[in-house]
C-alpha atoms as one frame of an Amber mdcrd trajectory, in Angstrom:
protein
   1.810 -20.621 -15.056  -1.938 -19.159 -15.977  -2.489 -16.619 -18.097  -2.226
 -12.901 -16.636  -5.065 -10.157 -17.064  -2.601  -7.120 -16.757  -2.068  -4.251
 -19.597   1.449  -3.120 -20.365   1.832  -0.525 -18.752   0.844  -2.495 -15.255
   2.563  -5.462 -16.846   5.922  -2.655 -16.628   5.517  -2.277 -13.184   5.369
  -5.657 -11.727   7.941  -6.781 -14.084  10.636  -4.605 -11.991   8.627  -5.874
  -8.206   9.379  -9.590  -9.507  12.934  -9.056 -10.364  13.127  -6.830  -7.246
  12.011 -10.379  -5.352  14.445 -12.091  -7.141  16.848  -9.810  -5.950  15.595
 -10.111  -2.690  16.030 -13.825  -2.513  19.241 -14.078  -4.482  21.218 -12.534
  -1.910  23.479 -14.196   0.452  23.688 -12.205   3.349  20.974 -11.225   5.778
  21.995  -8.288   5.959  23.022  -7.914   2.524  19.842  -5.063   1.014  18.493
  -3.463  -1.768  16.343  -0.097  -2.334  13.809   0.034  -4.293  13.439   3.573
  -6.537  16.954   4.202  -5.284  19.594   5.337  -8.172  17.891   2.929 -10.631
  15.031   1.390 -10.053  16.684  -1.665  -8.232  19.903  -0.626  -5.791  21.867
  -3.718  -4.849  23.824  -2.992  -1.371  26.303  -5.983  -0.159  29.648  -5.837
   1.923  32.132  -6.738  -1.533  29.497  -4.869  -4.004  26.967  -2.250  -5.047
  24.966  -2.704  -8.188  22.433  -0.705  -9.636  19.882  -1.861 -11.816  17.355
  -0.804 -14.630  14.606  -2.679 -15.365  12.573  -2.342 -18.698   9.958  -4.634
 -19.696   9.570  -3.810 -23.292   7.021  -4.306 -26.220   9.363  -3.827 -29.075
  10.289  -7.226 -30.538  14.848  -6.939 -30.825  16.644  -4.696 -29.618  16.656
  -1.476 -31.509  19.150   1.647 -30.226  16.657   3.982 -29.114  14.834   1.375
 -26.945  17.874   1.277 -24.382  18.993   4.474 -25.381  16.850   6.581 -22.740
  18.029   4.222 -19.200  21.506   3.636 -20.672  22.191   7.984 -20.616  20.383
   7.885 -17.162  23.243   5.236 -16.151  26.439   7.265 -17.933  25.248  10.565
 -16.084  24.786   9.205 -13.000  28.575   7.567 -13.605  30.167  10.280 -14.191
  28.856  13.095 -12.694  32.203  13.998  -9.922  29.420  14.298  -6.995  28.427
  10.583  -6.813  30.287   8.107  -6.297  31.233   5.358  -9.438  32.078   2.664
  -7.915  29.237   1.546  -9.046  27.922  -1.732 -11.265  25.030  -1.197 -13.758
  22.900  -3.161 -15.320  20.417  -2.417 -17.925  17.612  -5.536 -17.176  15.802
  -5.334 -20.600  12.949  -7.883 -21.838  13.124  -7.790 -25.248   9.948  -9.969
 -26.820  12.031 -11.577 -29.269  15.447 -11.249 -27.660  16.899 -14.883 -24.860
  18.625 -14.497 -22.676  22.310 -14.659 -23.235  22.277 -13.787 -26.813  22.610
 -10.029 -25.961  24.971  -8.122 -27.924  28.743  -7.049 -26.995  28.283  -3.412
 -25.647  32.028  -1.815 -26.865  32.493   1.433 -27.100  31.626   1.859 -31.067
  28.242   0.546 -29.577  27.831   2.855 -27.376  28.560   5.641 -28.566  26.382
   5.023 -31.915  23.651   3.719 -28.639  24.283   7.699 -27.967  23.795   8.789
 -31.043  20.448  10.360 -32.287  18.718  12.789 -34.191  16.453  15.635 -32.616
  14.056  17.296 -34.547  16.628  16.822 -38.255  19.702  17.886 -36.202  22.252
  15.048 -35.097  23.084  14.904 -31.178  25.985  12.898 -30.398  25.345  12.610
 -25.822  28.851  11.880 -25.236  30.498  14.554 -27.246  27.746  17.435 -26.288
  28.671  16.436 -22.875  32.114  16.780 -23.087  32.350  12.981 -21.838  35.803
  11.282 -23.030  36.716   8.243 -24.406  38.462   6.952 -20.958  35.151   8.156
 -19.530  33.245   6.015 -22.332  35.019   2.517 -21.040  35.419   3.278 -18.218
  31.716   3.005 -17.843  31.615  -0.111 -19.520  33.759  -2.188 -17.588  30.973
  -1.123 -14.800  28.109  -1.362 -17.215  26.520  -4.828 -18.542  23.531  -5.624
 -20.489  21.154  -8.141 -19.436  17.971  -9.525 -21.020  14.986 -10.981 -19.002
  12.879 -13.211 -19.255   9.111 -13.245 -20.706   6.686 -11.834 -17.761   5.207
 -15.677 -16.764   8.301 -16.730 -17.029   9.636 -14.685 -15.225   6.516 -14.966
 -12.549   7.344 -18.535 -12.761  10.734 -18.689 -11.551   9.339 -16.494  -8.394
   7.193 -18.696  -7.304   9.602 -21.580  -7.450  12.405 -19.870  -5.323   9.755
 -19.382  -2.990   8.138 -22.515  -2.940  12.297 -23.912  -1.601  12.860 -21.467
   0.487   9.899 -22.641   2.370   9.451 -26.123   1.145   5.711 -25.357   0.267
   3.067 -26.884  -2.411   2.624 -24.292  -5.402  -0.224 -23.401  -4.156   0.949
 -21.447  -0.811   4.595 -20.442  -2.836   1.805 -18.512  -5.096  -1.400 -17.484
  -2.706   0.113 -16.602   0.544   4.034 -16.450  -0.052   4.214 -14.522  -2.946
   1.379 -12.318  -2.613   3.261 -11.798   0.612   6.562 -10.540  -1.285   4.173
  -8.992  -3.415   2.656  -6.630  -0.843   6.420  -6.176   1.114   7.735  -5.115
  -2.542   5.369  -3.209  -3.335   4.815  -1.177  -0.100   8.346   0.051   0.566
   8.429   0.964  -3.587   5.617   3.888  -1.986   7.304   5.680   0.904   9.203
   8.534   0.903  12.731   8.621   1.315  15.139   6.341   0.146  15.642   5.373
   3.500  12.470   3.406   4.164  12.271   2.039   0.592  16.027  -0.369   1.614
  14.884  -3.664   2.858  17.544  -6.446   4.134  17.137 -10.221   2.761  16.429
 -10.904   7.164  13.814  -8.217   6.127  11.983  -9.965   3.738  12.119 -13.110
   4.570  10.670 -12.806   8.124   7.621 -10.399   6.289   6.673 -13.088   4.172
   6.820 -16.236   5.978   4.774 -13.898   8.956   1.735 -12.454   7.722  -1.198
 -15.088   7.450  -3.340 -12.206   5.113  -4.180 -14.499   1.976  -4.744 -12.238
  -0.541  -4.517  -8.510  -1.066  -5.352  -5.520  -3.366  -1.734  -5.948  -5.165
  -2.206  -9.501  -5.461  -5.560  -9.221  -7.357  -4.653  -6.937  -9.408  -3.252
  -9.400 -11.696  -6.157 -11.912 -11.240  -8.848 -12.072 -13.437 -11.895 -11.775
 -11.551 -12.380 -15.768 -12.671  -8.841 -16.737 -11.860  -9.103 -15.073  -8.766
 -12.297 -16.524  -7.090 -11.066 -20.396  -8.234  -7.766 -19.252  -6.364  -9.784
 -17.579  -2.919 -11.150 -20.992  -3.037  -8.708 -23.256  -3.139  -7.251 -20.863
  -0.079 -10.387 -21.633   1.932 -10.172 -25.342   0.992  -7.255 -26.446   1.271
  -6.727 -24.633   4.452  -9.942 -26.124   6.079 -11.201 -22.783   7.493 -14.481
 -23.272   6.597 -15.275 -26.559   8.446 -18.443 -26.223  10.114 -16.321 -26.689
  14.292 -13.721 -23.319  13.609 -16.105 -20.007  14.601 -16.149 -17.686  11.960
 -16.571 -13.964  11.286 -17.906 -13.019   8.109 -17.335  -9.104   7.706 -19.717
  -8.249   4.185 -18.910  -4.783   2.741 -21.005  -1.299   1.937 -20.438  -2.096
  -1.639 -21.165  -5.710  -1.296 -23.842  -4.574   0.577 -25.109  -1.724  -1.797
 -24.631  -3.945  -4.940 -27.290  -5.649  -7.267 -28.049  -8.163  -5.328 -31.519
  -9.125  -6.494 -30.424 -12.252  -7.199 -29.956 -13.347  -3.953 -30.917 -10.508
  -1.377 -28.993 -10.512   2.332 -31.813 -12.769   3.365 -31.454 -15.392   1.417
 -28.020 -15.074   1.687 -27.665 -15.246   5.024 -30.404 -17.633   5.304 -28.755
 -20.068   2.878 -25.218 -20.307   4.783 -26.647 -21.124   7.845 -28.325 -24.149
   6.116 -25.121 -24.519   4.983 -23.614 -25.089   8.194 -25.906 -24.972  11.500
 -28.982 -26.543  10.399 -30.912 -28.355  12.840 -31.401 -31.745  13.107 -27.891
 -32.026  10.701 -25.780 -30.063  11.794 -22.997 -31.736  14.658 -22.631 -30.431
  18.591 -19.448 -28.760  17.792 -20.209 -26.582  15.107 -20.262 -22.892  15.555
 -22.783 -20.258  14.743 -21.777 -18.007  12.023 -21.062 -14.510  13.157 -22.345
 -12.111  10.341 -21.078  -8.291  10.541 -22.289  -6.119   8.316 -21.705  -2.645
   6.729 -24.133  -0.664   6.442 -26.551   1.988   8.721 -28.655   1.734  11.632
 -32.423   1.803   9.295 -31.023  -0.690   6.716 -29.550  -3.191   9.757 -33.581
  -2.767  11.861 -34.683  -3.279   7.954 -32.634  -6.932   7.642 -33.122  -8.005
  11.245 -36.719  -7.587  11.336 -36.965  -9.192   7.839 -35.386 -12.354   9.275
 -36.953 -12.281  12.756 -40.488 -12.251   9.698 -38.416 -15.450   8.938 -38.042
 -16.498  12.152 -34.187 -16.654  12.162 -33.010 -16.656  15.486 -29.724 -14.259
  16.303 -27.729 -12.720  18.347 -27.375  -9.602  17.942 -25.977  -8.223  21.475
 -28.483  -6.445  21.726 -27.390  -3.925  19.536 -29.498  -0.600  19.161 -30.122
  -1.179  23.192 -27.528  -1.248  24.729 -24.742  -3.841  23.056 -23.605  -6.694
  25.088 -20.277  -7.847  24.106 -20.546 -10.936  26.797 -23.963 -11.663  25.578
 -22.943 -11.723  22.169 -18.909 -13.371  22.935 -21.954 -16.782  24.758 -22.485
 -20.357  22.700 -25.951 -20.640  21.809 -27.675 -22.932  24.744 -28.639 -26.440
  22.537 -30.114 -29.577  22.538 -29.016 -32.588  20.599 -30.148 -35.176  18.609
 -31.412 -38.422  20.741 -27.569 -40.300  20.358 -26.061 -36.746  20.905 -24.184
 -36.345  17.786 -25.821 -33.700  15.975 -27.784 -30.185  17.393 -31.810 -30.613
  17.343 -32.668 -27.118  18.951 -30.834 -24.294  19.382 -31.542 -20.366  20.732
 -30.290 -19.190  18.027 -28.974 -19.981  14.929 -25.997 -17.538  13.769 -24.373
 -13.702  15.218 -25.209 -10.323  13.479 -24.151  -6.875  13.931 -23.126  -3.921
  12.152 -19.515  -3.023  11.570 -20.366  -0.066  13.340 -20.981  -2.025  16.882
 -17.942  -4.245  16.113 -15.610  -1.601  15.552 -16.751   0.480  18.509 -16.247
  -3.262  20.652 -13.433  -4.811  19.022 -11.384  -5.145  22.306 -14.400  -6.673
  23.990 -16.051  -9.028  21.524 -14.551 -12.826  20.789 -11.724 -13.029  18.674
 -13.305 -15.677  15.835 -10.640 -18.904  14.764 -11.242 -17.778  10.875 -11.928
 -13.698   9.591 -13.499 -13.616   6.017 -12.899  -9.838   5.075 -15.313  -8.849
   1.379 -14.889  -5.275   2.263 -12.212  -2.779   0.159 -12.365  -1.602   4.421
  -9.612  -2.996   6.211  -9.808  -4.016   9.849  -8.009  -2.439  12.685  -4.778
  -4.776  12.867  -5.141  -6.100  16.741  -8.306  -7.679  15.719  -6.438  -9.615
  12.038  -3.515 -11.277  14.276  -3.481 -14.515  15.394  -6.156 -16.654  13.551
  -6.164 -17.118   9.474  -7.560 -13.636   7.826  -8.763 -13.627   4.510  -8.996
 -10.563   2.720 -11.366 -10.703   0.039 -11.201  -7.794  -1.894 -12.980  -8.679
  -5.715 -16.135  -9.795  -5.194 -18.753  -7.782  -6.288 -22.038  -9.036  -4.400
 -23.542 -11.830  -2.568 -23.540 -14.256  -4.790 -19.849 -13.599  -5.968 -19.606
 -14.542  -2.030 -21.655 -17.898  -1.218 -20.098 -19.142  -4.484 -16.977 -19.471
  -2.203 -18.372 -20.039   1.097 -20.804 -22.707  -0.195 -19.022 -24.012  -2.887
């Protein structure tokens, strides 16, 4: 497994997310569920059992009482609260740098009291005594409590990916980039819901959600990746899915943050010209090749300037008469071509690529013909009605046109 770029704080959150994914995959029945951020970080509910888990990724080298005191107190207080059911099993799932899963200390009455005893402002505190919790209650809690040493961050993430690989009978790459990405998206999206009921997810919902989305990368996924690793994975994804085959229709959306970045190494006109030369070069592209379609998120003045420069370079494009009276019917047309003598390659074409603004796309999204492949290099998401039933690649980590060109013209 490659080294993750996340810092300690982010690792703590993602460690909990990975644990949630593991618990969902380990559920036996489709109706079994977990609640994210319920009583504790993760609540598991099955037909016969209810378990609540606190998940901690700690930087301490070894187990010490002070590191586990707060989460254990929270669980104990929930257990002894007469207003809440006390039939839960309580698990503290905690990673320490030099502790090995399976080597957990025994938590008996003496050890629990030791954990609950501490000094505050030079005054000894005993949480159990100060709150009137009897030995009978403490022993009852111990019978329903378990301390588990968690695996190291990367090791646990690898376990998640291997379980996904087994579940979906897929390759390592698909498990890592497609299924793990989707699992992460589902768990985090549930975690940020406002009400507890909205944060519940069954095993069947989870598995269905992982398997149906065609979105390859999302913003949660890339927070764990360095830029170099992210771009490498993105290139592998495009190659393995054959998304860039010349015979497939492709629509490429370039966000305003890309267009306004430092593109001195590759201005937009050069970017367009070079990509067209790679995928639709006259006397080189096969007759069944499809011209690229570009969508630029910029104002009309900027777009007119770009078009004027392209015309000056004698590059022919179809913009559906945007700026005069846009016609989806005209924009959807394929170029009229002449082929070489043997009929195999394109000798001439009425246009070499398509080009419109994002504003125009959104305004006419119901009538513009949908491509086979949609590549979104923008912080702005596209309407879901336009991203279904196709390969949808959502790239939010490219900084300029040069980054995008490296992916599209490897």
